[in-house]
Structure formats: C-alpha cells, structure tokens
Residue frames as a rotation matrix with the C-alpha (Angstrom) as fourth column:
MET 1
-0.976 0.147 0.159 -23.35
-0.034 0.622 -0.782 24.00
-0.214 -0.769 -0.602 -16.58
ILE 2
-0.529 0.830 -0.175 -26.76
-0.205 0.074 0.976 22.53
0.823 0.553 0.131 -17.26
GLU 3
0.616 0.726 -0.305 -27.69
0.097 0.314 0.945 21.00
0.782 -0.612 0.122 -13.87
LEU 4
-0.561 -0.709 0.427 -26.60
-0.414 -0.206 -0.887 21.57
0.717 -0.674 -0.178 -10.28
ASP 5
-0.879 0.163 0.447 -27.58
-0.366 0.370 -0.854 19.29
-0.304 -0.915 -0.265 -7.39
GLY 6
-0.702 0.566 0.431 -30.12
0.597 0.798 -0.076 17.48
-0.387 0.204 -0.899 -9.58
LYS 7
0.381 0.862 -0.333 -31.90
0.500 -0.496 -0.710 20.62
-0.777 0.104 -0.620 -10.77
LYS 8
0.156 -0.257 0.954 -31.70
0.952 -0.219 -0.215 22.33
0.264 0.941 0.211 -14.15
VAL 9
-0.475 -0.370 -0.798 -30.04
0.544 -0.837 0.065 25.76
-0.692 -0.403 0.599 -13.96
ASN 10
0.431 0.691 0.579 -32.37
0.898 -0.267 -0.350 28.30
-0.088 0.671 -0.736 -15.54
ASP 11
-0.143 -0.531 0.835 -31.39
0.684 -0.663 -0.304 31.62
0.715 0.528 0.458 -17.06
ALA 12
0.647 0.464 0.605 -33.00
-0.074 -0.752 0.655 33.61
0.759 -0.468 -0.452 -14.21
GLU 13
0.914 -0.327 -0.240 -30.44
0.339 0.294 0.894 32.11
-0.222 -0.898 0.379 -11.77
LEU 14
0.235 -0.897 0.373 -27.41
0.919 0.080 -0.385 33.18
0.316 0.434 0.844 -13.82
GLN 15
0.376 -0.230 -0.898 -25.31
0.458 -0.796 0.396 36.05
-0.806 -0.559 -0.194 -12.59
ASN 16
0.044 -0.412 -0.910 -22.87
-0.636 -0.714 0.293 37.33
-0.771 0.566 -0.293 -15.24
GLU 17
-0.233 -0.203 -0.951 -22.41
-0.900 0.416 0.132 34.08
0.369 0.886 -0.279 -17.16
ARG 18
0.860 0.452 -0.237 -23.19
-0.369 0.872 0.322 30.37
0.352 -0.189 0.916 -17.07
PRO 19
0.403 -0.749 0.526 -20.62
-0.635 0.184 0.750 28.61
-0.659 -0.636 -0.401 -14.81
ARG 20
0.856 -0.201 -0.476 -17.96
-0.335 0.484 -0.808 26.82
0.392 0.851 0.348 -16.85
LEU 21
0.592 -0.703 0.393 -14.90
-0.128 0.400 0.908 24.60
-0.795 -0.588 0.147 -16.38
GLU 22
0.712 -0.498 -0.494 -11.70
-0.540 0.062 -0.840 24.23
0.449 0.865 -0.225 -18.38
PHE 23
0.844 -0.435 0.313 -9.37
0.066 0.664 0.744 21.32
-0.532 -0.608 0.590 -17.64
ASN 24
0.487 -0.791 -0.371 -5.64
-0.802 -0.236 -0.549 21.47
0.347 0.565 -0.749 -18.40
SER 25
0.994 -0.037 -0.102 -4.24
0.066 0.954 0.292 17.94
0.087 -0.297 0.951 -18.24
VAL 26
0.252 -0.965 0.079 -0.63
0.419 0.035 -0.907 19.06
0.872 0.262 0.413 -18.79
GLU 27
-0.488 -0.428 0.761 -0.63
-0.377 -0.683 -0.626 21.48
0.788 -0.592 0.172 -15.85
LYS 28
-0.500 0.400 -0.768 -3.09
0.695 0.714 -0.080 19.31
0.516 -0.574 -0.636 -13.84
ARG 29
-0.913 0.229 -0.336 -5.38
0.035 -0.779 -0.626 22.28
-0.405 -0.584 0.703 -13.20
VAL 30
-0.134 0.912 0.388 -9.02
0.974 0.049 0.221 23.24
0.183 0.407 -0.895 -13.56
ALA 31
-0.869 -0.082 -0.488 -10.13
0.197 -0.962 -0.188 26.84
-0.454 -0.259 0.852 -14.04
GLY 32
-0.457 0.729 0.509 -13.21
0.776 0.047 0.629 28.67
0.435 0.683 -0.587 -15.13
GLY 33
-0.711 0.369 0.598 -15.99
-0.425 -0.904 0.053 31.02
0.560 -0.216 0.800 -14.29
ALA 34
-0.882 0.374 -0.286 -18.29
0.464 0.592 -0.659 30.40
-0.077 -0.714 -0.695 -11.35
GLY 35
0.157 0.972 0.175 -21.02
0.985 -0.167 0.040 32.66
0.068 0.166 -0.984 -12.68
CYS 36
0.992 0.105 0.074 -19.57
0.094 -0.986 0.135 35.95
0.087 -0.127 -0.988 -11.44
ASN 37
0.464 -0.878 0.116 -16.00
-0.726 -0.302 0.618 35.29
-0.508 -0.371 -0.778 -10.27
GLN 38
0.440 -0.471 -0.765 -13.13
-0.535 0.547 -0.644 33.37
0.721 0.693 -0.011 -11.86
PHE 39
0.667 -0.243 0.705 -11.45
-0.588 0.409 0.698 30.44
-0.458 -0.879 0.130 -10.09
SER 40
0.274 -0.569 -0.775 -8.61
-0.573 0.551 -0.607 27.94
0.773 0.610 -0.175 -10.49
SER 41
0.549 -0.087 0.831 -7.37
-0.727 0.440 0.526 24.89
-0.412 -0.894 0.178 -8.62
ALA 42
-0.712 -0.696 -0.093 -5.09
-0.690 0.670 0.276 21.90
-0.130 0.261 -0.957 -8.84
CYS 43
0.477 0.879 -0.001 -6.93
-0.845 0.459 -0.275 18.89
-0.241 0.132 0.962 -10.25
THR 44
-0.706 -0.674 0.217 -5.92
-0.611 0.735 0.295 15.24
-0.358 0.076 -0.930 -10.20
ILE 45
0.470 0.830 -0.302 -7.64
-0.872 0.382 -0.306 12.76
-0.138 0.407 0.903 -12.51
ALA 46
-0.775 -0.628 0.066 -7.02
-0.612 0.773 0.166 9.00
-0.155 0.088 -0.984 -12.46
GLY 47
-0.829 0.546 0.124 -9.42
0.560 0.802 0.210 6.66
0.015 0.244 -0.970 -14.22
SER 48
-0.037 0.896 0.443 -12.89
0.525 -0.360 0.771 7.89
0.850 0.261 -0.457 -13.27
THR 49
0.381 0.116 -0.917 -11.78
0.905 -0.249 0.344 9.59
-0.188 -0.962 -0.200 -10.05
MET 50
0.059 -0.307 0.950 -11.19
0.421 -0.855 -0.303 13.31
0.905 0.418 0.079 -9.73
LYS 51
0.226 -0.048 -0.973 -9.84
0.947 -0.225 0.231 15.39
-0.230 -0.973 -0.005 -6.87
ILE 52
0.334 -0.055 0.941 -10.08
0.390 -0.901 -0.191 19.17
0.858 0.431 -0.279 -6.99
GLY 53
-0.429 -0.657 -0.620 -7.81
0.847 -0.053 -0.530 21.01
0.315 -0.752 0.579 -4.56
VAL 54
-0.048 0.326 -0.944 -8.22
0.655 -0.704 -0.276 24.25
-0.755 -0.631 -0.180 -2.67
MET 55
0.274 0.275 0.922 -9.63
0.934 -0.306 -0.187 26.87
0.230 0.912 -0.340 -5.02
ALA 56
-0.686 -0.386 -0.617 -8.34
0.438 -0.896 0.074 30.38
-0.581 -0.219 0.784 -5.58
ALA 57
0.037 0.782 0.622 -11.04
0.990 -0.114 0.085 32.79
0.138 0.612 -0.778 -6.76
THR 58
-0.762 -0.094 0.641 -11.62
0.117 -0.993 -0.006 36.46
0.637 0.070 0.768 -7.41
ARG 59
-0.618 0.458 -0.639 -13.93
0.771 0.197 -0.605 38.01
-0.151 -0.867 -0.475 -4.83
MET 60
-0.849 0.426 0.314 -16.42
-0.240 -0.839 0.489 40.33
0.471 0.340 0.814 -6.50
ALA 61
-0.627 0.743 0.234 -19.76
-0.259 0.084 -0.962 40.72
-0.734 -0.664 0.140 -4.73
CYS 62
-0.920 0.294 -0.260 -22.34
-0.156 0.334 0.929 38.72
0.360 0.896 -0.261 -6.67
PRO 63
-0.206 0.921 0.332 -26.13
-0.978 -0.187 -0.089 38.50
-0.020 -0.343 0.939 -6.44
GLY 64
0.645 0.617 -0.452 -27.87
-0.631 0.763 0.141 35.21
0.432 0.194 0.881 -5.71
ASP 65
0.345 -0.477 0.808 -26.40
-0.698 0.445 0.561 31.96
-0.627 -0.758 -0.179 -4.44
LEU 66
0.988 0.066 -0.138 -25.66
-0.145 0.685 -0.714 30.03
0.048 0.725 0.687 -7.66
GLU 67
0.299 -0.952 -0.068 -21.93
-0.500 -0.095 -0.861 30.74
0.813 0.291 -0.504 -7.49
ASP 68
-0.235 -0.361 0.902 -21.64
-0.970 0.149 -0.193 29.60
-0.065 -0.921 -0.385 -3.87
ARG 69
0.592 0.533 0.604 -23.59
-0.484 0.835 -0.263 26.42
-0.645 -0.136 0.752 -4.64
PHE 70
0.893 -0.306 -0.330 -21.44
-0.216 0.352 -0.911 25.74
0.395 0.885 0.248 -7.73
LEU 71
-0.018 -0.986 0.167 -18.12
-0.690 -0.109 -0.715 26.14
0.723 -0.128 -0.679 -5.88
LYS 72
-0.075 0.063 0.995 -19.32
-0.908 0.409 -0.095 24.05
-0.413 -0.911 0.026 -2.93
ALA 73
0.859 0.436 0.267 -20.41
-0.275 0.834 -0.478 21.25
-0.431 0.338 0.837 -5.27
LEU 74
0.678 -0.664 -0.316 -17.15
-0.346 0.091 -0.934 21.46
0.649 0.742 -0.168 -7.21
GLY 75
-0.193 -0.786 0.587 -15.13
-0.918 -0.067 -0.391 21.05
0.347 -0.614 -0.709 -4.01
ALA 76
0.137 0.347 0.928 -17.03
-0.726 0.672 -0.144 17.83
-0.674 -0.654 0.344 -3.18
ILE 77
0.717 0.201 -0.667 -16.38
-0.672 0.456 -0.584 16.09
0.187 0.867 0.462 -6.53
ASN 78
-0.051 -0.787 0.615 -14.57
-0.668 0.485 0.565 12.75
-0.743 -0.382 -0.550 -6.37
GLU 79
-0.391 -0.039 0.919 -15.78
0.512 0.821 0.252 10.96
-0.765 0.569 -0.302 -9.53
PHE 80
-0.228 0.374 -0.899 -16.80
-0.718 -0.689 -0.104 11.80
-0.658 0.621 0.425 -13.06
LYS 81
-0.239 0.139 0.961 -18.32
0.586 0.809 0.029 10.20
-0.774 0.571 -0.275 -16.11
ILE 82
-0.630 0.057 -0.775 -18.68
-0.593 -0.680 0.432 11.32
-0.502 0.731 0.462 -19.71
GLU 83
-0.524 0.564 0.638 -21.81
0.614 0.769 -0.175 10.22
-0.589 0.301 -0.750 -21.52
ASN 84
0.284 0.703 0.653 -23.58
0.959 -0.187 -0.215 11.56
-0.029 0.687 -0.727 -24.63
LEU 85
-0.153 -0.504 0.850 -21.25
0.555 -0.755 -0.348 14.61
0.818 0.419 0.395 -24.85
SER 86
0.651 0.375 0.660 -22.05
-0.336 -0.637 0.694 15.55
0.681 -0.673 -0.289 -21.24
LEU 87
-0.530 -0.821 -0.210 -19.72
0.008 0.242 -0.970 15.60
0.848 -0.516 -0.122 -18.23
TYR 88
0.690 0.721 -0.064 -21.23
-0.008 0.097 0.995 14.35
0.724 -0.686 0.073 -14.98
LEU 89
-0.498 -0.812 0.304 -19.34
-0.319 -0.154 -0.935 15.38
0.806 -0.563 -0.182 -11.84
LYS 90
0.485 0.733 -0.476 -20.19
0.015 0.538 0.843 13.21
0.874 -0.416 0.250 -8.87
GLU 91
-0.348 -0.448 0.823 -19.73
-0.911 -0.046 -0.410 12.85
0.221 -0.893 -0.392 -5.15
GLY 92
-0.671 0.094 0.736 -19.87
-0.211 0.926 -0.312 9.07
-0.711 -0.364 -0.601 -4.81
ASN 93
-0.601 0.523 0.605 -23.12
0.770 0.581 0.263 7.94
-0.214 0.624 -0.752 -6.46
THR 94
0.385 0.777 -0.498 -24.67
0.617 -0.618 -0.487 11.43
-0.687 -0.120 -0.717 -6.35
THR 95
-0.116 -0.361 0.925 -24.39
0.924 -0.382 -0.033 13.61
0.365 0.851 0.378 -9.44
LYS 96
-0.178 -0.051 -0.983 -23.48
0.671 -0.736 -0.084 17.10
-0.720 -0.675 0.165 -8.23
MET 97
0.134 0.246 -0.960 -23.47
-0.462 -0.841 -0.280 18.78
-0.877 0.481 0.002 -11.64
MET 98
0.213 -0.027 0.977 -23.83
0.785 0.600 -0.155 18.11
-0.581 0.800 0.149 -15.32
LEU 99
0.000 -0.323 -0.946 -22.01
-0.362 -0.882 0.302 20.19
-0.932 0.343 -0.117 -17.91
ARG 100
0.632 0.183 0.753 -22.16
0.613 0.477 -0.630 20.13
-0.474 0.860 0.189 -21.67
ARG 101
-0.517 -0.853 0.069 -19.49
0.670 -0.353 0.653 21.30
-0.532 0.384 0.754 -24.08
PRO 102
0.009 0.530 -0.848 -20.53
-0.231 -0.824 -0.517 24.59
-0.973 0.201 0.116 -25.71
ASP 103
0.686 0.321 0.653 -21.63
0.529 0.396 -0.750 24.39
-0.499 0.861 0.102 -29.34
C-alpha cells in the first residue's frame, strides 16, 4: 500500500509490514496482511465494481492505528481502477487507497 485516505503511508507508520492484498479470482476471495494481522474475505468483482464481504482477521495487539484505518477503508470499497501499474480502490469517486505491485 502506497497511499491511504489520500495520504502517502510512510515507513514510520508501518507496524510489522506494509499492508498488502492478494486477490484469488477462482475462489472469489481477497486476503493479505493489514500491517500486523492477517485477514481474508469473500470478494466479488464485476467490471469496475468490487464488493468485499465481512472480514476474518487474526487479533494480535498492534501499535498505532494504520491497521484499523486500512481495514475500515477496505470494507468501504465499491469500485476500483488500474492505472500505470497501480491499483486504486475507491468508495464512489473517493480514492480510499492506492497499492502498487511489489517489484
């Protein structure tokens, strides 16, 4: 994840790792790391719309609020766009987060 709620995520905010997503189109699921805990959820994609279901997550105590902000934003996603090797996850016209594929 590069940006969250319109702001660049800097290294000082990171907990254990940079939040990440992995989509499985066959199983219609999304999973990943939220910075400290792991999560997974059902995920439906049709055209440029995306619906992420109720998330299951591990529950380790984590410093800071990046993970909570990430999971809250992820639950609000209803659209996406891919541009210049970046994935923009949106709630309507508002970009909630921007992710880039790792090198």
